[in-house]
C-alpha positions as CSV (number, residue, x, y, z in Angstrom):
1,M,94.4,138.0,139.5
2,K,95.0,137.3,135.8
3,Q,92.2,135.2,134.3
4,R,93.4,131.8,132.9
5,D,93.2,131.3,129.1
6,Y,90.3,128.8,128.5
7,Y,91.8,127.9,125.2
8,F,95.0,126.5,126.6
9,D,93.3,124.9,129.6
10,N,91.0,123.1,127.2
11,A,93.9,122.0,125.1
12,K,95.8,120.6,128.1
13,F,92.8,118.7,129.4
14,I,92.1,117.1,125.9
15,L,95.8,116.2,125.6
16,I,96.1,114.6,129.0
17,F,92.9,112.6,128.2
18,L,94.6,111.4,125.0
19,V,97.7,110.5,127.1
20,V,95.6,108.3,129.3
21,F,93.6,106.9,126.4
22,G,96.8,106.2,124.4
23,H,98.4,104.3,127.3
24,L,95.3,102.2,127.8
25,L,95.0,101.7,124.0
26,Q,98.6,100.4,123.8
27,T,97.5,97.2,125.5
28,F,95.6,96.1,122.4
29,I,97.6,97.5,119.4
30,K,99.3,94.2,118.6
31,D,96.0,92.4,118.0
32,H,93.8,95.0,116.3
33,Q,94.8,97.1,113.3
34,F,92.1,99.7,113.9
35,M,93.3,100.3,117.5
36,S,96.9,100.3,116.2
37,N,96.1,102.9,113.6
38,L,94.3,105.1,116.1
39,Y,97.2,104.7,118.5
40,K,99.6,105.9,115.9
41,V,97.5,108.9,115.0
42,I,97.3,110.0,118.6
43,Y,101.0,109.6,119.0
44,T,101.7,111.8,116.1
45,F,100.5,114.9,118.0
46,H,99.5,114.4,121.7
47,M,102.9,114.6,123.3
48,P,104.4,116.9,120.6
49,A,101.4,119.3,121.3
50,F,102.0,119.1,125.0
51,I,105.7,119.9,124.4
52,L,104.9,122.8,122.1
53,V,102.5,124.4,124.6
54,S,105.0,123.9,127.4
55,G,107.5,125.9,125.4
56,Y,104.8,128.6,124.8
57,F,104.5,129.0,128.6
58,A,108.3,129.0,129.2
59,K,108.8,132.6,128.1
60,G,109.7,133.6,131.7
61,Y,112.8,131.3,131.7
62,N,115.2,134.3,132.3
63,K,113.3,135.7,135.3
64,T,114.9,135.6,138.7
65,G,114.1,132.4,140.5
66,Y,112.6,130.7,137.5
67,I,115.1,127.8,137.3
68,P,114.8,126.9,141.0
69,K,111.0,127.1,140.7
70,I,110.9,124.6,137.8
71,A,113.5,122.4,139.6
72,K,111.1,122.1,142.5
73,K,108.2,121.6,140.2
74,L,109.8,118.9,138.0
75,I,113.0,117.4,139.4
76,F,111.8,116.7,143.0
77,P,108.5,115.0,141.8
78,Y,110.6,113.1,139.3
79,L,112.9,111.7,141.9
80,L,110.1,110.9,144.3
81,F,107.9,109.2,141.7
82,Q,110.9,107.4,140.3
83,M,111.3,105.8,143.7
84,I,107.5,105.2,144.2
85,Y,107.2,103.5,140.8
86,S,110.2,101.4,141.5
87,V,108.6,100.0,144.6
88,F,105.2,99.7,142.8
89,Y,106.7,97.7,140.0
90,Y,108.6,95.5,142.5
91,Y,105.4,94.3,144.0
92,L,103.2,94.4,140.9
93,F,105.6,92.2,138.9
94,N,106.9,90.2,141.8
95,K,110.5,91.2,141.0
96,S,113.3,89.4,142.9
97,Q,115.1,92.6,143.6
98,L,114.2,96.2,144.2
99,V,116.2,98.5,142.0
100,I,115.9,102.3,142.2
101,D,117.7,104.0,139.3
102,P,117.2,107.7,139.1
103,L,119.1,108.0,135.8
104,N,116.7,105.8,133.8
105,P,113.2,107.2,133.9
106,H,110.3,104.9,134.4
107,W,107.8,104.9,131.6
108,S,106.1,108.4,131.4
109,L,108.4,110.1,133.9
110,W,110.8,111.0,131.0
111,F,108.7,114.1,130.3
112,L,109.6,115.7,133.7
113,I,113.3,115.4,133.2
114,S,113.2,116.4,129.6
115,L,110.9,119.4,130.4
116,F,113.5,120.6,132.9
117,C,116.3,120.2,130.4
118,W,114.3,122.1,127.7
119,N,113.9,125.1,130.0
120,I,117.7,125.0,130.7
121,M,118.5,124.8,127.0
122,L,116.5,128.0,126.4
123,L,119.3,129.8,128.2
124,I,121.3,129.2,125.1
125,F,118.9,128.8,122.2
126,A,116.6,131.8,123.1
127,R,119.6,134.2,122.7
128,F,119.5,133.8,118.9
129,N,116.9,134.5,116.3
130,S,114.1,132.0,115.9
131,K,115.1,130.7,112.5
132,G,118.7,130.0,113.4
133,S,117.8,128.5,116.8
134,L,115.1,126.2,115.3
135,A,117.5,125.1,112.5
136,A,120.2,124.2,115.0
137,A,117.7,122.4,117.2
138,L,116.4,120.4,114.2
139,L,119.9,119.4,113.1
140,I,120.7,118.2,116.6
141,G,117.4,116.2,116.7
142,L,118.2,114.6,113.4
143,G,121.8,113.9,114.2
144,I,121.4,112.6,117.7
145,G,119.9,109.3,116.4
146,Y,123.3,108.3,115.1
147,I,124.7,108.1,118.6
148,D,123.9,104.6,119.7
149,W,124.3,105.1,123.5
150,I,121.8,108.0,123.6
151,S,118.4,106.5,124.4
152,N,116.4,106.3,127.6
153,Y,119.3,107.2,129.9
154,L,118.4,110.5,131.5
155,S,115.8,110.8,128.7
156,L,118.5,112.2,126.5
157,S,117.1,110.9,123.2
158,R,113.6,112.4,123.7
159,T,115.2,115.6,125.1
160,F,117.1,116.3,121.9
161,V,114.5,114.8,119.5
162,F,111.5,116.8,120.8
163,F,113.4,120.0,121.7
164,P,112.6,121.7,118.3
165,L,108.9,121.5,119.2
166,F,109.5,123.0,122.6
167,L,111.6,125.8,121.0
168,L,108.9,126.4,118.4
169,G,106.3,126.8,121.1
170,Y,108.6,129.3,122.9
171,F,108.8,131.4,119.7
172,M,105.1,131.3,119.0
173,N,102.7,134.0,120.3
174,K,98.9,134.2,120.8
175,E,98.4,135.5,117.3
176,H,99.8,132.3,115.8
177,F,97.2,130.3,117.6
178,Q,94.4,132.7,116.5
179,Q,95.4,132.1,112.9
180,I,95.3,128.4,113.4
181,T,91.7,128.4,114.8
182,K,90.2,130.2,111.8
183,P,87.3,128.2,110.1
184,A,89.2,127.8,106.8
185,F,92.1,126.1,108.6
186,K,89.7,123.8,110.6
187,L,88.4,122.3,107.4
188,F,91.9,121.7,106.2
189,A,92.9,120.2,109.6
190,G,90.0,117.8,109.5
191,L,91.1,116.5,106.1
192,I,94.6,116.1,107.5
193,F,93.4,113.8,110.3
194,V,91.4,111.7,107.8
195,F,94.4,111.5,105.5
196,V,96.9,110.5,108.2
197,F,94.6,107.8,109.6
198,T,94.1,106.4,106.1
199,G,97.8,106.5,105.5
200,F,98.5,104.4,108.6
201,Y,95.6,102.1,107.6
202,L,97.2,101.5,104.2
203,N,100.7,101.1,105.6
204,P,100.2,99.1,108.8
205,D,103.9,98.1,109.0
206,I,105.0,101.7,109.9
207,N,106.9,101.3,113.1
208,Y,105.2,103.4,115.8
209,K,108.5,103.6,117.8
210,W,109.6,106.4,115.4
211,L,107.0,108.5,117.1
212,L,108.4,107.9,120.6
213,G,111.7,109.6,119.9
214,S,113.4,107.3,122.5
215,K,115.6,105.1,120.3
216,P,118.7,105.6,118.3
217,Y,118.5,104.8,114.6
218,A,120.4,101.5,115.0
219,E,117.7,100.1,117.3
220,L,115.0,101.2,114.8
221,G,116.7,99.1,112.1
222,A,117.2,101.9,109.6
223,A,120.2,102.6,107.5
224,A,122.0,105.9,107.8
225,L,120.4,108.2,105.2
226,P,116.9,106.6,105.3
227,A,116.9,107.0,109.1
228,L,117.5,110.7,108.8
229,L,114.8,111.1,106.2
230,N,112.4,109.0,108.3
231,R,112.9,111.2,111.3
232,L,112.6,114.4,109.2
233,G,109.3,113.0,107.8
234,F,108.0,112.3,111.2
235,Y,109.0,115.8,112.3
236,L,106.9,117.2,109.5
237,L,104.0,114.9,110.2
238,S,104.0,115.8,113.9
239,L,104.1,119.5,113.2
240,V,101.2,119.3,110.8
241,M,99.2,117.2,113.2
242,V,99.9,119.4,116.2
243,L,98.7,122.5,114.3
244,S,95.7,120.6,113.1
245,F,94.9,119.6,116.7
246,F,95.1,123.2,117.9
247,A,92.7,124.2,115.2
248,F,89.9,122.2,116.9
249,V,90.6,123.3,120.5
250,P,87.5,125.2,121.8
251,K,88.0,128.7,123.2
252,R,85.0,128.8,125.5
253,Q,84.8,127.6,129.1
254,Y,83.4,124.1,129.6
255,Y,82.8,121.9,132.5
256,F,86.3,120.4,132.1
257,T,88.2,123.6,131.4
258,H,89.3,124.2,135.0
259,L,90.7,120.7,135.2
260,G,93.3,121.7,132.5
261,K,95.5,123.3,135.1
262,N,95.9,119.9,136.9
263,T,97.5,117.9,134.1
264,L,100.7,117.2,136.0
265,Y,98.6,115.2,138.6
266,V,97.0,113.1,135.9
267,Y,100.4,112.5,134.2
268,L,102.1,111.3,137.4
269,L,99.2,109.3,138.8
270,H,97.5,107.6,135.9
271,G,100.4,105.1,135.4
272,F,99.5,103.2,138.5
273,F,96.0,102.5,137.2
274,V,97.2,101.8,133.6
275,R,99.8,99.3,134.8
276,M,97.2,97.5,137.1
277,F,94.7,97.5,134.2
278,R,97.3,95.8,132.0
279,E,98.0,93.1,134.6
280,S,94.3,92.5,135.5
281,H,91.6,90.5,133.8
282,V,89.6,93.7,133.3
283,Q,91.4,94.3,130.0
284,N,89.8,91.2,128.6
285,Y,86.5,93.1,128.4
286,F,88.0,95.7,126.1
287,K,89.8,93.5,123.5
288,D,87.2,93.9,120.8
289,P,87.3,97.1,118.7
290,E,83.6,97.5,119.4
291,T,84.5,98.3,123.0
292,L,86.7,101.2,122.0
293,L,84.1,103.7,123.1
294,F,84.0,102.2,126.6
295,L,87.8,102.4,126.7
296,A,87.6,106.1,125.9
297,V,84.9,106.6,128.5
298,L,87.1,104.8,131.1
299,S,90.0,107.1,130.1
300,L,87.9,110.2,130.4
301,F,86.6,109.1,133.8
302,L,90.1,108.4,135.1
303,T,91.3,111.7,133.7
304,M,88.6,113.7,135.5
305,I,89.0,111.8,138.8
306,L,92.8,112.4,138.9
307,S,92.5,116.1,138.0
308,S,89.6,116.7,140.4
309,K,89.9,119.0,143.4
310,T,89.8,116.0,145.8
311,A,92.6,114.1,144.1
312,T,94.8,117.2,143.8
313,L,94.2,118.1,147.4
314,F,95.5,114.8,148.8
315,T,98.4,114.4,146.4
316,Q,99.6,118.0,146.4
317,P,102.1,117.4,149.2
318,L,103.8,114.7,147.1
319,I,103.6,116.4,143.7
320,E,104.1,120.1,144.7
321,L,105.8,119.6,148.0
322,E,103.1,121.8,149.5
323,A,101.3,120.5,152.6
324,S,99.6,123.7,153.7
325,R,96.5,123.2,151.5
326,L,96.0,119.7,152.9
327,R,96.4,120.9,156.5
328,R,93.8,123.6,156.0
329,F,91.4,121.1,154.5
330,T,91.8,118.6,157.3
331,A,91.5,121.4,159.9
332,R,88.1,122.3,158.3
333,I,87.0,118.7,158.4
334,A,88.0,118.4,162.0
335,A,86.2,121.6,162.9
336,R,83.0,120.4,161.2
337,M,83.2,117.1,163.1
338,N,83.6,118.9,166.4
339,V,80.6,121.1,165.6
340,N,78.5,118.1,164.7
341,Q,79.5,116.3,167.9
342,T,78.4,119.3,170.0
């Protein structure tokens, strides 16, 4: 059995932690500039880095059975959790009518449908040389913002806007990441993080929605040419921040490394807790910037719980449509209970 790469498992665990932390942090960004700045910095790279590393691991897209495999892994859970979240929101927000719309992804579920589309798009873009394919993907990502009806519907906007990062990850190899993690680049990467945070601090009016990739230019209130230049600028910012992030990812095995393989579980499940957090009085204890550390600890705790063996065991039938592991586990528990009774 091939040994997992600790570097990428570490990267995925850190990124999924930042996803949870960012979603909890979003509750407070309107009232606190420091939290808003930190939120923007996180959003410059956490999902772009996830997307890039997803492209890196999509090199087997042309193997027999690959497309049905990712359809089972992504589309089925998407449809299932789209329904579950619809019911959850119906009760949480006391809605008057239950609406289940599979074509408009709930909140974070956009990533599943976009990831499936990116893998399909490789069937075309991977046939050409890297420079030509990346240039075409970039032009599409820049131009798609001019089409007003392309937004959250089927996650079309994010699919096209973030595809260049996925495609870049596909064309990257392990040597590229080895170059990034050299000590000289780490110093440079650290300075970039400080510079970007300072930039957001000095320019608090920067609209963070540019980082989401989900809106056409018209909704972002930008004129034709400035809009294109803005998106191009955010592309460059995200790319620099993504590379800077990967410079700091540790290569050794740590206590959290093995949890990096379970990021899909955290991604699908954490939304229930975040939404309840936002609707509860608990959030009032985290409103002050001084409590930021406690919010980070809460995010880490939630990430570790949802990626733990116990959580993945009981949710695997839903997420991976695989009940055999749960049956084996319950059979062992039942056997132990019988032994204890005798």
